[in-house]
C-alpha positions as a Markdown table, in Angstrom:
| # | Residue | x | y | z |
|---|---|---|---|---|
| 1 | Met | -1.1 | 5.7 | 4.0 |
| 2 | Lys | -3.7 | 7.9 | 2.3 |
| 3 | Leu | -6.3 | 7.0 | 5.0 |
| 4 | Arg | -3.9 | 7.9 | 7.8 |
| 5 | Val | -2.9 | 11.2 | 6.3 |
| 6 | Leu | -6.6 | 12.0 | 5.4 |
| 7 | Ala | -7.6 | 11.1 | 9.0 |
| 8 | Ile | -5.0 | 13.5 | 10.5 |
| 9 | Leu | -6.0 | 16.3 | 8.2 |
| 10 | Ser | -9.7 | 15.7 | 8.9 |
| 11 | Val | -9.2 | 15.8 | 12.6 |
| 12 | Leu | -7.3 | 19.0 | 12.4 |
| 13 | Ser | -9.9 | 20.5 | 10.1 |
| 14 | Ile | -12.8 | 19.5 | 12.5 |
| 15 | Val | -10.8 | 20.8 | 15.5 |
| 16 | Met | -10.3 | 24.2 | 13.7 |
| 17 | Val | -14.0 | 24.4 | 12.9 |
| 18 | Val | -15.1 | 23.5 | 16.4 |
| 19 | Phe | -12.8 | 26.1 | 18.0 |
| 20 | Gly | -13.8 | 28.7 | 15.5 |
| 21 | Ser | -17.5 | 28.0 | 16.0 |
| 22 | Thr | -17.1 | 28.0 | 19.7 |
| 23 | Ala | -15.4 | 31.4 | 19.7 |
| 24 | Ile | -18.1 | 32.8 | 17.4 |
| 25 | Leu | -21.0 | 31.5 | 19.5 |
| 26 | Ala | -19.4 | 32.8 | 22.7 |
| 27 | Ser | -19.1 | 36.2 | 21.0 |
| 28 | Val | -22.7 | 36.1 | 19.9 |
| 29 | Ser | -23.9 | 35.2 | 23.4 |
| 30 | Arg | -21.9 | 38.1 | 24.9 |
| 31 | Glu | -23.2 | 40.5 | 22.3 |
| 32 | Leu | -26.9 | 39.6 | 22.9 |
| 33 | Thr | -26.4 | 39.6 | 26.7 |
| 34 | Gln | -24.8 | 43.0 | 26.7 |
| 35 | Glu | -27.5 | 44.4 | 24.3 |
| 36 | Leu | -30.3 | 43.1 | 26.6 |
| 37 | Gln | -28.5 | 44.2 | 29.7 |
| 38 | Ile | -28.1 | 47.8 | 28.5 |
| 39 | Lys | -31.7 | 48.1 | 27.5 |
| 40 | Arg | -33.0 | 46.7 | 30.8 |
| 41 | Val | -30.6 | 48.7 | 33.0 |
| 42 | Thr | -31.7 | 51.8 | 31.2 |
| 43 | Ala | -35.3 | 50.9 | 32.0 |
| 44 | Leu | -34.3 | 50.1 | 35.6 |
| 45 | Asn | -32.6 | 53.5 | 36.0 |
| 46 | Arg | -35.7 | 55.3 | 34.6 |
| 47 | Phe | -38.0 | 53.5 | 37.1 |
| 48 | Ala | -35.5 | 54.4 | 39.9 |
| 49 | Gln | -35.7 | 58.0 | 38.9 |
| 50 | Val | -39.5 | 58.1 | 38.6 |
| 51 | Ala | -39.7 | 56.2 | 41.9 |
| 52 | Phe | -37.4 | 58.7 | 43.6 |
| 53 | Asp | -39.5 | 61.6 | 42.3 |
| 54 | Ala | -42.7 | 59.9 | 43.5 |
| 55 | Ala | -41.1 | 59.2 | 46.9 |
| 56 | Thr | -40.1 | 62.9 | 47.3 |
| 57 | Ala | -43.4 | 64.3 | 45.9 |
| 58 | Gly | -45.6 | 61.9 | 48.0 |
| 59 | Gly | -47.7 | 60.5 | 45.1 |
| 60 | Ser | -47.4 | 57.0 | 43.5 |
| 61 | Ala | -50.4 | 56.9 | 41.1 |
| 62 | Gly | -48.3 | 58.0 | 38.1 |
| 63 | Leu | -45.6 | 55.5 | 39.0 |
| 64 | Gln | -48.1 | 52.7 | 39.1 |
| 65 | Thr | -49.5 | 53.7 | 35.7 |
| 66 | Glu | -46.0 | 53.8 | 34.3 |
| 67 | Met | -45.2 | 50.3 | 35.7 |
| 68 | Asp | -48.4 | 48.8 | 34.2 |
| 69 | Arg | -47.8 | 50.3 | 30.8 |
| 70 | Tyr | -44.2 | 48.9 | 30.8 |
| 71 | Ser | -45.4 | 45.4 | 31.9 |
| 72 | Glu | -48.2 | 45.4 | 29.2 |
| 73 | Leu | -45.7 | 46.5 | 26.5 |
| 74 | Tyr | -42.8 | 44.1 | 27.3 |
| 75 | Gly | -44.5 | 41.4 | 29.3 |
| 76 | Glu | -42.1 | 41.8 | 32.2 |
| 77 | Gly | -42.9 | 42.5 | 35.8 |
| 78 | Val | -41.8 | 45.5 | 37.9 |
| 79 | Leu | -41.5 | 45.6 | 41.7 |
| 80 | Ile | -40.9 | 48.9 | 43.5 |
| 81 | Arg | -40.7 | 49.2 | 47.3 |
| 82 | Leu | -41.4 | 52.7 | 48.7 |
| 83 | Gln | -41.4 | 53.8 | 52.3 |
| 84 | Gly | -45.2 | 53.9 | 52.1 |
| 85 | Gly | -45.6 | 50.5 | 50.6 |
| 86 | Thr | -44.8 | 48.2 | 47.6 |
| 87 | Leu | -46.0 | 48.6 | 44.1 |
| 88 | Arg | -46.3 | 45.6 | 41.7 |
| 89 | Ser | -47.0 | 45.0 | 38.1 |
| 90 | Gly | -46.8 | 42.1 | 35.6 |
| 91 | Gly | -47.3 | 39.5 | 38.3 |
| 92 | Leu | -43.9 | 40.0 | 39.9 |
| 93 | Ser | -44.0 | 40.0 | 43.7 |
| 94 | Glu | -41.5 | 39.7 | 46.6 |
| 95 | Glu | -42.7 | 36.2 | 47.3 |
| 96 | Arg | -40.7 | 35.0 | 44.2 |
| 97 | Ala | -37.4 | 33.8 | 45.6 |
| 98 | Asp | -35.0 | 35.7 | 43.3 |
| 99 | Ala | -37.1 | 38.8 | 43.4 |
| 100 | Gly | -37.2 | 38.8 | 47.2 |
| 101 | Glu | -33.5 | 38.2 | 47.4 |
| 102 | Ala | -32.8 | 41.1 | 44.9 |
| 103 | Leu | -35.1 | 43.4 | 46.9 |
| 104 | Ala | -33.3 | 42.6 | 50.1 |
| 105 | Arg | -29.9 | 43.3 | 48.6 |
| 106 | Ala | -31.2 | 46.6 | 47.1 |
| 107 | Asn | -32.5 | 47.7 | 50.6 |
| 108 | Leu | -28.8 | 47.2 | 51.7 |
| 109 | Asn | -27.9 | 49.7 | 49.0 |
| 110 | Leu | -26.4 | 47.0 | 46.8 |
| 111 | Ser | -27.1 | 47.0 | 43.0 |
| 112 | Asp | -27.5 | 43.9 | 40.9 |
| 113 | Thr | -27.6 | 44.9 | 37.3 |
| 114 | Thr | -25.5 | 42.2 | 35.6 |
| 115 | Leu | -27.1 | 39.4 | 33.6 |
| 116 | Ala | -25.6 | 36.0 | 33.3 |
| 117 | Pro | -24.4 | 35.1 | 29.7 |
| 118 | Leu | -27.2 | 33.9 | 27.6 |
| 119 | Gln | -27.4 | 30.2 | 26.7 |
| 120 | Pro | -29.7 | 28.6 | 24.2 |
| 121 | Phe | -31.7 | 26.9 | 27.0 |
| 122 | Gly | -32.3 | 27.9 | 30.6 |
| 123 | Pro | -34.7 | 29.8 | 32.9 |
| 124 | Asp | -37.3 | 32.0 | 31.3 |
| 125 | Ser | -36.3 | 35.1 | 33.2 |
| 126 | Glu | -33.9 | 36.8 | 35.5 |
| 127 | Val | -34.2 | 39.9 | 37.7 |
| 128 | Val | -32.1 | 43.1 | 38.0 |
| 129 | Ser | -32.3 | 45.5 | 40.9 |
| 130 | Arg | -31.0 | 48.8 | 42.3 |
| 131 | Pro | -31.7 | 51.1 | 45.2 |
| 132 | Phe | -32.7 | 54.7 | 44.9 |
| 133 | Gly | -32.5 | 57.6 | 47.3 |
| 134 | Ser | -30.0 | 60.2 | 48.6 |
| 135 | Ala | -26.3 | 59.7 | 49.2 |
| 136 | Ser | -26.9 | 58.9 | 52.8 |
| 137 | Gln | -30.3 | 57.3 | 52.8 |
| 138 | Val | -32.0 | 54.5 | 50.8 |
| 139 | Leu | -35.6 | 55.6 | 50.0 |
| 140 | Gly | -36.5 | 52.4 | 48.2 |
| 141 | Ala | -35.6 | 49.7 | 45.7 |
| 142 | Val | -36.6 | 48.8 | 42.1 |
| 143 | Val | -36.6 | 45.1 | 40.9 |
| 144 | Leu | -37.1 | 44.5 | 37.2 |
| 145 | Glu | -37.9 | 41.2 | 35.6 |
| 146 | Val | -36.0 | 40.5 | 32.4 |
| 147 | Asn | -37.7 | 38.2 | 29.9 |
| 148 | Leu | -35.0 | 36.1 | 28.3 |
| 149 | Asp | -37.1 | 34.2 | 25.7 |
| 150 | Pro | -36.9 | 36.6 | 22.8 |
| 151 | Ala | -33.1 | 37.0 | 23.2 |
| 152 | Arg | -32.7 | 33.2 | 23.6 |
| 153 | Gln | -34.7 | 32.6 | 20.4 |
| 154 | Lys | -32.4 | 35.0 | 18.6 |
| 155 | Leu | -29.4 | 33.2 | 20.1 |
| 156 | Arg | -30.7 | 29.9 | 18.9 |
| 157 | Glu | -31.3 | 31.2 | 15.4 |
| 158 | Arg | -27.7 | 32.5 | 15.3 |
| 159 | Trp | -26.4 | 29.2 | 16.7 |
| 160 | Leu | -28.2 | 27.4 | 13.9 |
| 161 | Leu | -26.7 | 29.7 | 11.3 |
| 162 | Val | -23.2 | 29.2 | 12.8 |
| 163 | Gly | -23.8 | 25.5 | 12.9 |
| 164 | Leu | -24.8 | 25.3 | 9.3 |
| 165 | Ala | -21.9 | 27.5 | 8.3 |
| 166 | Ala | -19.5 | 25.3 | 10.4 |
| 167 | Ala | -20.9 | 22.1 | 8.7 |
| 168 | Ala | -20.4 | 23.7 | 5.3 |
| 169 | Leu | -16.9 | 24.8 | 6.2 |
| 170 | Ala | -16.0 | 21.4 | 7.6 |
| 171 | Ala | -17.2 | 19.7 | 4.4 |
| 172 | Val | -15.2 | 22.1 | 2.3 |
| 173 | Leu | -12.1 | 21.6 | 4.5 |
| 174 | Leu | -12.5 | 17.8 | 4.3 |
| 175 | Leu | -12.8 | 18.0 | 0.5 |
| 176 | Val | -9.7 | 20.2 | 0.3 |
| 177 | Ala | -7.9 | 17.7 | 2.7 |
| 178 | Ala | -8.9 | 14.8 | 0.4 |
| 179 | Arg | -7.7 | 16.7 | -2.7 |
| 180 | Val | -4.4 | 17.8 | -1.0 |
| 181 | Thr | -3.9 | 14.3 | 0.3 |
| 182 | Gly | -4.4 | 12.9 | -3.2 |
| 183 | Trp | -2.2 | 15.5 | -4.7 |
| 184 | Val | 0.6 | 14.8 | -2.3 |
| 185 | Leu | 0.3 | 10.9 | -2.2 |
| 186 | Arg | -0.5 | 10.2 | -5.8 |
| 187 | Pro | 3.1 | 10.6 | -6.9 |
| 188 | Val | 4.1 | 8.4 | -4.0 |
| 189 | His | 1.8 | 5.6 | -5.1 |
| 190 | Arg | 3.0 | 6.0 | -8.7 |
| 191 | Leu | 6.6 | 5.7 | -7.4 |
| 192 | Asn | 5.7 | 2.6 | -5.4 |
| 193 | Ser | 4.0 | 1.0 | -8.4 |
| 194 | Ala | 7.0 | 1.9 | -10.6 |
| 195 | Val | 9.4 | 0.3 | -8.1 |
| 196 | Thr | 7.4 | -2.9 | -8.1 |
| 197 | Glu | 7.2 | -2.9 | -11.9 |
| 198 | Leu | 11.0 | -2.3 | -12.1 |
| 199 | Glu | 11.6 | -5.2 | -9.7 |
| 200 | Ala | 9.3 | -7.6 | -11.7 |
| 201 | Thr | 10.1 | -6.6 | -15.3 |
| 202 | Gly | 13.5 | -4.7 | -15.2 |
| 203 | Arg | 11.9 | -1.6 | -16.7 |
| 204 | Thr | 9.1 | 0.9 | -16.1 |
| 205 | Ala | 7.4 | 3.7 | -17.8 |
| 206 | Arg | 8.4 | 7.3 | -17.3 |
| 207 | Leu | 6.8 | 8.8 | -14.2 |
| 208 | Pro | 4.7 | 11.9 | -14.7 |
| 209 | Glu | 6.0 | 15.0 | -12.9 |
| 210 | Ala | 3.2 | 15.9 | -10.5 |
| 211 | Gly | 2.7 | 16.8 | -6.9 |
| 212 | Pro | 4.9 | 19.0 | -4.6 |
| 213 | Pro | 8.3 | 20.2 | -6.0 |
| 214 | Glu | 10.2 | 17.7 | -3.9 |
| 215 | Leu | 8.2 | 14.7 | -5.2 |
| 216 | Arg | 8.5 | 16.0 | -8.8 |
| 217 | Glu | 12.3 | 16.0 | -8.4 |
| 218 | Leu | 12.1 | 12.5 | -6.9 |
| 219 | Ser | 10.0 | 11.3 | -9.9 |
| 220 | Arg | 12.6 | 12.7 | -12.3 |
| 221 | Ser | 15.5 | 11.1 | -10.4 |
| 222 | Phe | 13.7 | 7.8 | -10.3 |
| 223 | Ser | 12.9 | 7.9 | -14.0 |
| 224 | Arg | 16.6 | 8.5 | -14.7 |
| 225 | Met | 17.7 | 5.7 | -12.5 |
| 226 | Ala | 15.0 | 3.3 | -14.0 |
| 227 | Arg | 16.3 | 4.0 | -17.5 |
| 228 | Thr | 19.8 | 3.3 | -16.4 |
| 229 | Val | 18.9 | 0.1 | -14.7 |
| 230 | Ser | 16.7 | -1.1 | -17.6 |
| 231 | Ser | 19.4 | -0.3 | -20.1 |
| 232 | Ser | 21.9 | -2.2 | -18.0 |
| 233 | Leu | 19.7 | -5.3 | -17.6 |
| 234 | Glu | 18.8 | -5.3 | -21.3 |
| 235 | Ser | 22.5 | -4.9 | -22.2 |
| 236 | Gln | 23.4 | -7.8 | -20.0 |
| 237 | Arg | 20.6 | -10.0 | -21.4 |
| 238 | Gln | 21.5 | -9.1 | -25.0 |
| 239 | Leu | 25.2 | -9.7 | -24.2 |
| 240 | Ile | 24.5 | -13.2 | -23.0 |
| 241 | Ala | 22.3 | -14.0 | -25.9 |
| 242 | Asp | 24.7 | -12.5 | -28.5 |
| 243 | Thr | 27.7 | -14.2 | -26.9 |
| 244 | Ser | 26.0 | -17.6 | -26.8 |
| 245 | His | 24.9 | -17.2 | -30.4 |
| 246 | Glu | 28.3 | -16.1 | -31.6 |
| 247 | Leu | 30.1 | -18.9 | -29.8 |
| 248 | Arg | 28.0 | -21.5 | -31.7 |
| 249 | Asn | 29.9 | -20.8 | -35.0 |
| 250 | Pro | 33.4 | -21.3 | -33.6 |
| 251 | Val | 32.2 | -24.3 | -31.5 |
| 252 | Gly | 30.7 | -25.8 | -34.7 |
| 253 | Ala | 33.9 | -25.2 | -36.6 |
| 254 | Leu | 35.8 | -26.8 | -33.7 |
| 255 | Arg | 33.6 | -29.8 | -33.8 |
| 256 | Leu | 34.2 | -30.2 | -37.6 |
| 257 | Arg | 38.0 | -30.0 | -37.0 |
| 258 | Ile | 37.8 | -32.7 | -34.3 |
| 259 | Asp | 35.7 | -34.9 | -36.6 |
| 260 | Leu | 38.4 | -34.5 | -39.3 |
| 261 | Leu | 41.1 | -35.1 | -36.8 |
| 262 | Gln | 39.5 | -38.3 | -35.7 |
| 263 | Leu | 39.9 | -39.7 | -39.2 |
| 264 | Glu | 43.6 | -39.2 | -38.9 |
| 265 | Leu | 44.1 | -40.8 | -35.5 |
| 266 | Gln | 45.6 | -44.3 | -35.4 |
| 267 | Thr | 46.0 | -45.6 | -31.9 |
| 268 | Ala | 43.2 | -46.4 | -29.4 |
| 269 | Arg | 44.7 | -43.9 | -26.9 |
| 270 | Gln | 44.5 | -41.1 | -29.4 |
| 271 | Lys | 40.9 | -42.0 | -30.3 |
| 272 | Asp | 39.9 | -42.1 | -26.6 |
| 273 | Ala | 41.5 | -38.7 | -26.1 |
| 274 | Ala | 39.6 | -37.3 | -29.1 |
| 275 | Ala | 36.3 | -38.8 | -27.8 |
| 276 | Gly | 36.8 | -37.1 | -24.4 |
| 277 | Val | 37.4 | -33.8 | -26.2 |
| 278 | Leu | 34.3 | -34.3 | -28.3 |
| 279 | Ala | 32.2 | -35.1 | -25.2 |
| 280 | Glu | 33.3 | -31.9 | -23.5 |
| 281 | Leu | 32.6 | -30.0 | -26.7 |
| 282 | Glu | 29.1 | -31.5 | -26.7 |
| 283 | His | 28.7 | -30.3 | -23.1 |
| 284 | Val | 29.7 | -26.8 | -24.2 |
| 285 | Glu | 27.1 | -27.0 | -27.1 |
| 286 | Gly | 24.5 | -28.0 | -24.6 |
| 287 | Leu | 25.3 | -25.1 | -22.3 |
| 288 | Leu | 25.2 | -22.6 | -25.1 |
| 289 | Glu | 21.8 | -24.0 | -26.3 |
| 290 | Gly | 20.5 | -23.9 | -22.7 |
| 291 | Val | 21.7 | -20.3 | -22.2 |
| 292 | Leu | 20.0 | -19.2 | -25.4 |
| 293 | Lys | 16.7 | -20.9 | -24.4 |
| 294 | Leu | 17.0 | -19.3 | -20.9 |
| 295 | Ala | 17.6 | -15.9 | -22.3 |
| 296 | Ala | 14.6 | -16.2 | -24.6 |
| 297 | Ala | 12.4 | -17.4 | -21.7 |
| 298 | Glu | 13.5 | -14.6 | -19.4 |
| 299 | His | 12.8 | -12.1 | -22.2 |
| 300 | Arg | 9.3 | -13.6 | -22.5 |
| 301 | Val | 8.8 | -13.2 | -18.8 |
| 302 | Ser | 9.9 | -9.6 | -18.9 |
| 303 | Glu | 7.7 | -8.8 | -21.8 |
| 304 | Asp | 4.7 | -10.5 | -20.3 |
| 305 | Ser | 5.2 | -8.8 | -17.0 |
| 306 | Phe | 5.5 | -5.4 | -18.6 |
| 307 | Arg | 2.3 | -5.9 | -20.6 |
| 308 | Ala | 0.5 | -7.1 | -17.5 |
| 309 | Ser | 1.6 | -4.0 | -15.5 |
| 310 | Ala | 0.3 | -1.9 | -18.4 |
| 311 | Gly | -3.1 | -3.6 | -18.3 |
| 312 | Glu | -2.6 | -5.6 | -21.5 |
| 313 | Ser | -3.5 | -9.3 | -22.0 |
| 314 | Arg | -0.9 | -11.9 | -23.0 |
| 315 | Ser | -0.6 | -12.1 | -26.8 |
| 316 | Val | 1.3 | -14.0 | -29.4 |
| 317 | Ser | 2.8 | -12.0 | -32.3 |
| 318 | Gly | 0.7 | -9.0 | -31.5 |
| 319 | Gly | -2.6 | -10.8 | -31.4 |
| 320 | Met | -4.8 | -12.0 | -28.6 |
| 321 | Gln | -3.8 | -15.6 | -27.5 |
| 322 | Ala | -6.6 | -18.1 | -28.0 |
| 323 | Pro | -7.3 | -21.0 | -25.6 |
| 324 | Ile | -5.7 | -24.3 | -26.6 |
| 325 | Asp | -6.2 | -28.0 | -25.6 |
| 326 | Pro | -2.8 | -29.1 | -24.2 |
| 327 | Tyr | -3.5 | -32.9 | -24.8 |
| 328 | Pro | -2.2 | -33.0 | -28.3 |
| 329 | Ala | 1.2 | -31.4 | -27.2 |
| 330 | Leu | 1.5 | -34.3 | -24.6 |
| 331 | Gln | 0.9 | -36.9 | -27.3 |
| 332 | Glu | 3.3 | -35.4 | -29.8 |
| 333 | Glu | 6.2 | -35.0 | -27.2 |
| 334 | Ala | 5.6 | -38.5 | -26.0 |
| 335 | Glu | 6.0 | -39.9 | -29.5 |
| 336 | Arg | 9.0 | -37.7 | -30.2 |
| 337 | Ala | 10.7 | -38.9 | -27.0 |
| 338 | Gly | 9.9 | -42.6 | -27.6 |
| 339 | Pro | 13.2 | -43.6 | -29.2 |
| 340 | Ala | 15.2 | -42.0 | -26.4 |
| 341 | Ala | 13.1 | -43.7 | -23.8 |
| 342 | Arg | 13.6 | -47.1 | -25.4 |
| 343 | Arg | 17.4 | -46.5 | -25.4 |
| 344 | Thr | 17.4 | -45.8 | -21.7 |
| 345 | Gly | 14.9 | -48.6 | -20.9 |
| 346 | Ala | 12.2 | -46.2 | -19.8 |
| 347 | Ser | 8.5 | -46.2 | -20.9 |
| 348 | Ile | 6.2 | -43.3 | -21.5 |
| 349 | Thr | 2.4 | -43.4 | -21.2 |
| 350 | Val | -0.2 | -40.6 | -21.6 |
| 351 | Asp | -3.5 | -40.9 | -19.6 |
| 352 | Ser | -6.8 | -40.3 | -21.4 |
| 353 | Pro | -7.8 | -36.7 | -21.7 |
| 354 | Pro | -10.4 | -35.4 | -19.2 |
| 355 | Glu | -14.0 | -35.0 | -20.2 |
| 356 | Pro | -14.9 | -32.3 | -21.0 |
| 357 | Ala | -11.5 | -31.2 | -22.5 |
| 358 | Ala | -9.5 | -28.7 | -20.4 |
| 359 | His | -8.3 | -25.6 | -22.1 |
| 360 | Ile | -5.5 | -23.1 | -21.2 |
| 361 | Val | -4.1 | -19.9 | -22.5 |
| 362 | Cys | -0.5 | -20.7 | -23.5 |
| 363 | Asn | 1.8 | -20.5 | -26.5 |
| 364 | Ala | 1.6 | -23.9 | -28.1 |
| 365 | Ala | 5.3 | -24.0 | -29.1 |
| 366 | Glu | 6.4 | -23.0 | -25.6 |
| 367 | Leu | 4.1 | -25.6 | -24.1 |
| 368 | Ala | 5.7 | -28.3 | -26.2 |
| 369 | Gln | 9.1 | -27.0 | -25.2 |
| 370 | Met | 8.2 | -27.2 | -21.5 |
| 371 | Val | 6.8 | -30.7 | -21.8 |
| 372 | Ala | 9.9 | -31.8 | -23.8 |
| 373 | Glu | 12.2 | -30.4 | -21.1 |
| 374 | Leu | 10.4 | -32.2 | -18.4 |
| 375 | Ile | 10.5 | -35.5 | -20.3 |
| 376 | Asn | 14.2 | -35.2 | -21.1 |
| 377 | Asn | 14.8 | -34.4 | -17.4 |
| 378 | Ala | 13.0 | -37.6 | -16.4 |
| 379 | Leu | 14.8 | -39.7 | -19.0 |
| 380 | Lys | 18.2 | -38.3 | -18.0 |
| 381 | Tyr | 17.9 | -38.5 | -14.2 |
| 382 | Ala | 15.5 | -41.5 | -13.8 |
| 383 | Pro | 16.8 | -44.0 | -16.4 |
| 384 | Gly | 14.6 | -47.1 | -16.8 |
| 385 | Ala | 11.7 | -45.4 | -15.0 |
| 386 | His | 8.1 | -45.3 | -16.1 |
| 387 | Ile | 7.1 | -41.8 | -17.1 |
| 388 | Arg | 3.4 | -41.0 | -16.9 |
| 389 | Met | 1.8 | -37.8 | -18.4 |
| 390 | Ala | -1.7 | -36.6 | -17.6 |
| 391 | Ile | -3.9 | -33.5 | -17.6 |
| 392 | Arg | -5.7 | -33.1 | -14.3 |
| 393 | Pro | -8.4 | -30.6 | -13.5 |
| 394 | Leu | -7.6 | -28.9 | -10.2 |
| 395 | Pro | -9.5 | -26.4 | -8.0 |
| 396 | Gly | -9.0 | -23.2 | -9.9 |
| 397 | Ala | -6.4 | -24.5 | -12.3 |
| 398 | Val | -5.5 | -27.1 | -15.0 |
| 399 | Gly | -2.5 | -29.3 | -14.2 |
| 400 | Ile | -0.2 | -30.8 | -16.8 |
| 401 | Glu | 1.8 | -33.6 | -15.0 |
| 402 | Val | 5.0 | -35.4 | -16.0 |
| 403 | Ala | 5.6 | -38.0 | -13.3 |
| 404 | Asp | 8.3 | -40.7 | -12.9 |
| 405 | Asp | 9.0 | -43.4 | -10.4 |
| 406 | Gly | 12.7 | -42.7 | -10.2 |
| 407 | Pro | 14.7 | -41.6 | -7.1 |
| 408 | Gly | 13.0 | -38.2 | -6.9 |
| 409 | Leu | 14.3 | -35.2 | -5.0 |
| 410 | Ser | 14.2 | -34.2 | -1.4 |
| 411 | Ala | 12.2 | -31.1 | -0.2 |
| 412 | Asp | 15.3 | -28.9 | -0.1 |
| 413 | Glu | 16.4 | -30.1 | -3.6 |
| 414 | Arg | 12.9 | -29.4 | -5.0 |
| 415 | Ala | 13.1 | -25.9 | -3.6 |
| 416 | Ala | 16.4 | -25.3 | -5.3 |
| 417 | Ala | 15.7 | -27.2 | -8.6 |
| 418 | Thr | 14.6 | -24.1 | -10.5 |
| 419 | Gly | 17.8 | -22.2 | -9.9 |
| 420 | Arg | 20.3 | -21.6 | -12.7 |
| 421 | Phe | 22.8 | -24.4 | -13.2 |
| 422 | Trp | 21.6 | -26.3 | -10.1 |
| 423 | Arg | 22.1 | -30.0 | -10.1 |
| 424 | Ser | 21.5 | -32.6 | -7.4 |
| 425 | Pro | 24.8 | -33.7 | -5.8 |
| 426 | Arg | 24.1 | -37.4 | -6.6 |
| 427 | Asn | 23.7 | -36.5 | -10.3 |
| 428 | Arg | 27.1 | -34.8 | -10.8 |
| 429 | Gly | 28.2 | -37.7 | -12.9 |
| 430 | Thr | 25.3 | -37.4 | -15.3 |
| 431 | Arg | 25.9 | -35.0 | -18.2 |
| 432 | Gly | 23.6 | -32.0 | -18.1 |
| 433 | Thr | 23.5 | -28.2 | -17.8 |
| 434 | Gly | 21.2 | -27.6 | -14.8 |
| 435 | Leu | 19.1 | -25.2 | -16.9 |
| 436 | Gly | 16.1 | -27.4 | -17.9 |
| 437 | Met | 13.9 | -26.7 | -14.8 |
| 438 | Thr | 14.9 | -23.0 | -14.9 |
| 439 | Ile | 13.7 | -22.7 | -18.5 |
| 440 | Val | 10.4 | -24.5 | -17.8 |
| 441 | Asp | 9.8 | -22.3 | -14.7 |
| 442 | Lys | 10.4 | -19.1 | -16.7 |
| 443 | Leu | 8.3 | -20.2 | -19.7 |
| 444 | Ala | 5.5 | -21.2 | -17.4 |
| 445 | Ala | 5.6 | -17.8 | -15.7 |
| 446 | Ala | 5.6 | -16.0 | -19.1 |
| 447 | Asn | 2.4 | -17.8 | -20.0 |
| 448 | Gly | 0.6 | -17.1 | -16.7 |
| 449 | Gly | 1.3 | -20.4 | -15.1 |
| 450 | Arg | 3.7 | -21.9 | -12.6 |
| 451 | Leu | 5.9 | -25.0 | -12.2 |
| 452 | Met | 5.2 | -27.1 | -9.1 |
| 453 | Leu | 7.5 | -30.1 | -7.9 |
| 454 | Ser | 6.3 | -32.7 | -5.5 |
| 455 | Asp | 6.9 | -36.3 | -4.4 |
| 456 | Ala | 5.4 | -39.2 | -6.4 |
| 457 | Thr | 3.9 | -42.2 | -4.6 |
| 458 | Pro | 5.7 | -44.5 | -3.6 |
| 459 | His | 8.8 | -42.7 | -5.0 |
| 460 | Gly | 9.8 | -40.5 | -7.8 |
| 461 | Leu | 9.1 | -36.9 | -8.9 |
| 462 | Val | 5.9 | -35.1 | -10.1 |
| 463 | Ala | 6.5 | -32.0 | -12.2 |
| 464 | Arg | 3.2 | -30.2 | -12.7 |
| 465 | Leu | 2.5 | -27.1 | -14.8 |
| 466 | Glu | -0.5 | -25.3 | -13.5 |
| 467 | Phe | -2.4 | -22.8 | -15.6 |
| 468 | Pro | -5.7 | -21.0 | -15.0 |
| 469 | Pro | -8.6 | -22.7 | -16.7 |
| 470 | Val | -10.4 | -21.0 | -19.6 |
| 471 | Ala | -13.5 | -21.8 | -21.6 |
| 472 | Ala | -12.9 | -23.0 | -25.2 |
| 473 | Glu | -13.9 | -20.6 | -27.9 |
| 474 | Pro | -17.2 | -21.7 | -29.5 |
| 475 | Glu | -16.8 | -22.8 | -33.1 |
| 476 | Lys | -18.2 | -20.3 | -35.6 |
| 477 | Pro | -20.9 | -21.8 | -37.9 |
| 478 | Glu | -19.9 | -21.8 | -41.5 |
| 479 | Lys | -21.6 | -19.4 | -43.7 |
| 480 | Pro | -23.8 | -21.1 | -46.3 |
| 481 | Asp | -22.7 | -20.6 | -49.9 |
| 482 | Glu | -24.5 | -17.9 | -51.7 |
């Protein structure tokens, strides 16, 4: 947008300079032409008067002397036709085409005393002419050569000055256009960045009030709206977290009462009913725990996006986050999930680490949480499957894979799997919350990575966490004891 506005203003500035310069140059040309014409017509009239006196007195010696002196002084020729003959000076003769034509017109009692407007380049000279005599008789004609070179040189000098002034003015106007464009569009760019930031993070910094009055008012209005939206989103997020947290106490108390009630039950039917109530209570507990995890993950995404928009690096507890080797997290979560895998008939293996070791920037606790969620998801929806975990160097990324050879998901299901509370239709009978993949996706984004789902070969699902690779920090040598 800036380039388009600047181009329009630049074209208008150049057009203004060109039109102004053209008008000035035309005025200069007319001025020099009129000045030269007045001087030469004055000389022409003087020669006509002297020639008339010579024609009536019958002597032309003085006239010839006057003509020679003029030609020597100005370098211009003079041609005078009298009834007794033709006088010449300065090399001008009637054999020259324009001089002969002017002489013929003057003999017809026609004057030609107008010079064409001067141009920087053109013929070296022109001629002016007029007849002289009485009111009823033409006694002769005077033709005067006008040397245009000095006037043309002066015109070229003025053209050069006007050209330099026009170039300087154009540069100033272009600079002013650039400043005005920046002044007008800078608030627009800030507003666009703020809208993008508000969309990504749910909040944005207060916009400075700059630019034209209309844009300053727009910035104030947007800042008020952004504060309202941010406050509303934060209130909603806090309400969900607080509600989930507060519900855990009555749910825990309810579970204790159900456990005590089960001790008092006698019949199998009563015990089955209590077991069903307990199962539903466990589902509610799982939902509450998942909602709390999701709220924490979304808060991390919001905080990380806000810091990124402000030009800050990801950090942990206020400090810069150091690169970590993700392999130990895979080993620990595989060992932790071992008993659950044996209960479902599944197996878990971890491939050997790559050489050299791959490092990523990620919160270690959140990486462990993401891997645990992916393992639990595979155990829950692919019972009896073989789960394989590996770290794979990829072009421009480090992939942490959790793959199973279970039934997998279709392309449409994989696209919807990270949505809140989404579950595959064929897994409706399996107890779950539908928040596991959502939590992993949010935590991956909060740590600068992403979750990718794809088919396994020959069947199954591959969940891959991709992070930008980083170099491991060199170990600092220990200082020798003093």
